[in-house]
C-alpha positions as semicolon CSV with decimal commas, in nm:
position;residue;x (nm);y (nm);z (nm)
1;M;-0,842;0,038;-3,082
2;R;-1,065;-0,266;-3,118
3;Q;-1,266;-0,369;-2,817
4;F;-1,298;-0,722;-2,686
5;R;-1,642;-0,855;-2,781
6;G;-1,727;-0,994;-2,441
7;R;-1,711;-1,334;-2,286
8;I;-1,604;-1,638;-2,475
9;G;-1,707;-1,993;-2,403
10;E;-1,488;-2,260;-2,253
11;D;-1,461;-2,438;-2,591
12;Q;-1,324;-2,119;-2,747
13;V;-1,078;-2,073;-2,460
14;V;-0,946;-2,424;-2,520
15;E;-0,922;-2,367;-2,896
16;L;-0,747;-2,034;-2,842
17;A;-0,498;-2,193;-2,602
18;E;-0,428;-2,470;-2,855
19;T;-0,372;-2,212;-3,128
20;F;-0,124;-2,022;-2,912
21;R;0,045;-2,351;-2,819
22;L;0,096;-2,429;-3,188
23;M;0,242;-2,085;-3,248
24;S;0,471;-2,111;-2,944
25;D;0,700;-2,349;-3,132
26;P;0,977;-2,132;-3,287
27;T;0,990;-2,339;-3,608
28;R;0,615;-2,316;-3,661
29;L;0,621;-1,944;-3,588
30;R;0,902;-1,895;-3,842
31;I;0,698;-2,089;-4,097
32;I;0,392;-1,871;-4,039
33;L;0,600;-1,553;-4,057
34;S;0,762;-1,667;-4,382
35;C;0,412;-1,697;-4,533
36;L;0,289;-1,363;-4,401
37;D;0,342;-1,148;-4,710
38;S;0,291;-1,399;-4,990
39;A;0,228;-1,764;-5,067
40;V;0,543;-1,977;-5,043
41;A;0,617;-2,326;-5,178
42;V;0,705;-2,599;-4,929
43;G;1,058;-2,636;-5,069
44;D;1,120;-2,263;-5,043
45;I;1,007;-2,263;-4,679
46;A;1,249;-2,548;-4,607
47;D;1,533;-2,363;-4,781
48;R;1,461;-2,035;-4,600
49;L;1,455;-2,202;-4,260
50;G;1,731;-2,454;-4,326
51;I;1,521;-2,757;-4,228
52;S;1,405;-3,066;-4,414
53;G;1,101;-3,067;-4,638
54;S;0,949;-3,351;-4,438
55;L;0,976;-3,152;-4,114
56;V;0,823;-2,848;-4,285
57;S;0,539;-3,067;-4,416
58;H;0,473;-3,201;-4,065
59;H;0,445;-2,850;-3,923
60;L;0,236;-2,730;-4,219
61;R;-0,021;-3,005;-4,157
62;L;-0,066;-2,882;-3,799
63;L;-0,082;-2,515;-3,898
64;R;-0,329;-2,583;-4,176
65;A;-0,552;-2,789;-3,945
66;A;-0,560;-2,492;-3,706
67;R;-0,653;-2,263;-3,998
68;L;-0,342;-2,053;-3,943
69;L;-0,223;-2,129;-4,297
70;Q;-0,405;-2,220;-4,614
71;A;-0,274;-2,424;-4,906
72;E;-0,310;-2,372;-5,278
73;R;-0,193;-2,622;-5,537
74;R;-0,024;-2,472;-5,842
75;G;0,075;-2,746;-6,080
76;R;0,294;-2,990;-5,892
77;Q;0,372;-2,755;-5,604
78;V;0,170;-2,656;-5,300
79;F;0,198;-2,298;-5,178
80;Y;0,111;-2,184;-4,827
81;A;-0,010;-1,844;-4,712
82;V;-0,144;-1,698;-4,389
83;G;-0,501;-1,821;-4,344
84;D;-0,683;-1,489;-4,313
85;E;-0,658;-1,127;-4,212
86;H;-0,719;-1,209;-3,842
87;V;-0,400;-1,415;-3,830
88;R;-0,203;-1,150;-4,020
89;S;-0,330;-0,871;-3,791
90;M;-0,258;-1,066;-3,474
91;L;0,099;-1,146;-3,582
92;T;0,161;-0,790;-3,695
93;D;0,025;-0,653;-3,367
94;M;0,229;-0,898;-3,158
95;T;0,546;-0,821;-3,358
96;D;0,488;-0,451;-3,291
97;H;0,424;-0,531;-2,925
98;V;0,749;-0,722;-2,870
99;S;0,944;-0,460;-3,067
100;E;0,828;-0,170;-2,847
101;E;1,071;-0,029;-2,599
102;V;0,991;-0,165;-2,255
103;E;0,895;0,096;-1,996
104;T;1,017;0,035;-1,645
105;E;0,825;0,038;-1,319
106;V;1,133;0,052;-1,102
107;E;1,447;0,206;-1,242
108;G;1,655;-0,065;-1,407
109;E;1,390;-0,337;-1,389
110;P;1,159;-0,433;-1,678
111;A;0,788;-0,370;-1,622
112;G;0,683;-0,711;-1,754
113;P;0,711;-1,052;-1,591
114;D;1,037;-1,244;-1,590
115;L;1,007;-1,474;-1,889
116;P;1,233;-1,770;-1,952
117;G;1,465;-1,683;-2,235
C-alpha cells in the first residue's frame, strides 16, 4: 500500500478539489473511462456515449486542461487517452473501491455515509 507523502499546500488542495469536481460529472467520467485502455477518436467517444460530437469536444477541452486526458493528432482525427499512469491508477483503484462489497457496522445498515443517489 502506498503511503500519503505528507501535507499538501492550499493551492494543491484547491487543484485537487477542482480535479474531483471535473470528474464528478457522469458524462466526463464516462469519457475518461472510455479512454482508459486505449486512445479513442472524438467521433468514437460520441458514438459510444450517444452524445453529440460538440458536447464531447466541450468536455474534452476541460479534461485536457486538467491533464486528465491527452490528445494526439493522427491525420485528420484527434485521439484522446488517459493523461498518465496516476490518473489510470486512481480510476482503477476507485472502481475497485466502489465495486467492493460494503461491510456493515449495524446489521442491515451500510457502513458508509448516506450518499444522494
